[in-house]
BAFI-3210 file (N, C-alpha, C; in Angstrom, 3 decimals, decimal comma, padded with zeros to 6 digits):
// residues 62
n [1|2|3|4|5|6|7|8|9|10|11|12|13|14|15|16|17|18|19|20|21|22|23|24|25|26|27|28|29|30|31|32|33|34|35|36|37|38|39|40|41|42|43|44|45|46|47|48|49|50|51|52|53|54|55|56|57|58|59|60|61|62]
n.u [-007,480|-006,202|-008,205|-010,167|-008,946|-008,586|-011,272|-012,181|-011,357|-013,108|-015,588|-014,334|-013,248|-015,521|-016,851|-018,906|-018,862|-019,349|-021,719|-023,838|-022,384|-019,698|-019,714|-020,293|-018,022|-016,107|-016,940|-016,239|-013,468|-012,868|-013,529|-011,714|-009,135|-010,009|-011,099|-008,825|-007,218|-008,676|-008,788|-006,050|-005,391|-006,892|-005,638|-003,078|-003,745|-004,665|-002,299|-000,613|-001,914|-001,620|001,040|003,585|004,109|005,474|007,802|009,614|008,196|006,367|007,981|008,797|006,415|005,569]
n.v [053,438|050,971|049,653|049,312|047,500|045,276|044,751|043,930|041,344|039,739|038,979|037,363|035,374|034,099|033,370|034,809|036,636|035,896|034,613|031,706|030,008|030,416|029,438|026,738|026,041|026,432|024,388|022,052|022,431|022,329|019,683|018,260|017,465|015,374|013,522|012,954|011,786|009,461|008,079|007,739|006,070|003,803|003,029|002,448|000,345|-001,718|-002,192|-002,978|-005,245|-006,980|-007,681|-010,132|-010,882|-012,656|-014,285|-016,350|-018,131|-019,035|-020,550|-022,607|-023,890|-025,002]
n.w [017,751|018,281|019,743|017,789|016,087|017,788|018,421|015,964|015,752|017,169|015,711|013,812|015,412|016,514|014,246|013,068|011,030|008,415|008,240|007,898|006,024|006,809|009,420|008,947|007,518|009,554|011,224|009,801|009,651|012,338|012,951|011,487|012,689|014,379|012,550|011,003|012,976|013,642|011,158|010,741|012,905|012,228|009,825|010,844|012,560|010,828|009,435|011,517|012,461|010,339|010,305|010,914|014,016|015,633|014,478|015,126|016,729|014,853|013,133|014,813|015,420|013,051]
ca.u [-007,071|-005,950|-009,488|-010,850|-008,293|-008,919|-012,696|-012,428|-011,044|-014,214|-016,394|-013,508|-013,101|-016,785|-017,359|-020,158|-018,677|-019,753|-022,999|-023,870|-021,285|-018,478|-019,864|-020,173|-016,601|-015,441|-017,295|-015,393|-012,080|-012,759|-013,617|-010,631|-008,168|-010,623|-011,202|-007,470|-006,744|-009,377|-008,342|-004,667|-005,397|-007,397|-004,569|-002,038|-004,259|-004,640|-000,907|-000,077|-002,586|-001,159|002,438|003,889|004,793|006,262|008,280|010,310|007,166|005,777|008,896|008,809|005,139|005,314]
ca.v [052,577|049,638|049,028|048,908|046,283|044,174|044,448|043,260|039,917|039,021|038,249|036,330|034,295|033,382|032,952|035,502|037,645|035,410|033,919|030,241|029,314|030,472|028,515|025,372|025,865|026,266|023,063|021,059|022,657|021,861|018,225|017,660|016,699|014,128|012,603|012,523|010,876|008,177|007,371|007,343|004,904|002,648|002,607|001,822|-000,912|-002,734|-002,502|-003,689|-006,534|-007,831|-008,081|-011,352|-010,356|-013,691|-015,196|-017,509|-019,090|-019,598|-021,554|-023,750|-024,593|-025,682]
ca.w [016,652|018,803|020,104|016,555|015,587|018,697|018,291|014,685|015,891|017,795|014,724|013,203|016,386|016,681|012,946|012,777|009,986|007,106|008,313|007,988|005,333|007,611|010,558|008,428|007,233|010,851|011,745|009,134|010,062|013,716|013,008|010,697|013,498|014,847|011,416|010,663|014,027|013,523|009,957|010,968|013,788|011,474|008,917|011,659|013,103|009,781|009,139|012,678|012,535|009,255|010,468|011,640|015,186|016,298|013,423|015,705|017,151|013,644|012,630|015,737|015,407|011,772]
c.u [-006,854|-007,228|-010,235|-010,251|-008,647|-010,384|-013,014|-012,114|-012,204|-015,111|-015,612|-013,394|-014,373|-017,401|-018,649|-020,037|-019,201|-021,068|-022,839|-022,746|-019,980|-018,571|-019,755|-018,715|-015,820|-015,744|-016,398|-013,926|-011,865|-012,792|-012,483|-009,605|-008,736|-010,669|-009,821|-006,914|-007,379|-008,892|-006,877|-004,571|-005,864|-006,338|-003,457|-002,495|-004,222|-003,214|-000,305|-000,640|-002,060|000,265|002,546|004,731|005,700|006,807|008,971|009,300|006,535|006,666|008,878|007,525|004,922|006,259]
c.v [051,138|048,911|048,556|047,618|045,094|043,779|043,767|041,769|039,110|038,317|037,144|035,122|033,450|032,950|033,629|036,476|037,177|034,673|032,404|029,553|029,312|029,522|027,062|025,067|025,650|024,900|021,996|021,210|022,159|020,349|017,533|016,920|015,377|013,102|012,078|011,556|009,502|007,415|006,935|006,123|003,667|002,139|001,904|000,448|-002,015|-003,128|-003,327|-005,108|-007,498|-008,313|-009,394|-010,949|-011,374|-014,687|-016,435|-018,563|-019,761|-020,707|-022,799|-024,566|-025,371|-026,831]
c.w [017,127|019,182|018,866|016,012|016,472|018,601|016,966|014,753|016,459|016,777|014,022|014,122|016,485|015,362|012,550|011,622|008,641|007,105|008,395|007,220|006,133|008,797|010,109|008,104|008,523|011,453|011,117|009,524|011,495|013,842|012,266|011,560|014,018|013,725|011,025|011,705|013,888|012,297|010,086|011,863|013,047|010,512|009,683|012,137|012,052|009,417|010,276|012,751|011,469|009,413|011,234|012,853|015,866|015,268|013,971|016,132|015,937|013,089|013,504|015,663|014,115|011,545]
res [m|g|d|r|i|l|n|s|f|s|p|l|h|y|g|t|f|g|g|s|p|t|r|i|f|y|l|f|v|g|l|a|p|l|i|l|s|v|t|g|f|v|m|w|w|y|r|y|k|g|k|n|r|f|p|i|l|q|k|r|l|s]
***
């Protein structure tokens, strides 16, 4: 009984139980962290770039 349960995890792990649709789904799920990291960095970069980082220098120069 235990071997049957452990052997049933292998197709789930490799994505072979559902054919091509399952592999495509696994591809998108696998790429999601990369896409979220890149978009998060881009959002942070635009927010960081827009801030006035040196307000004291701006007052002295004007």
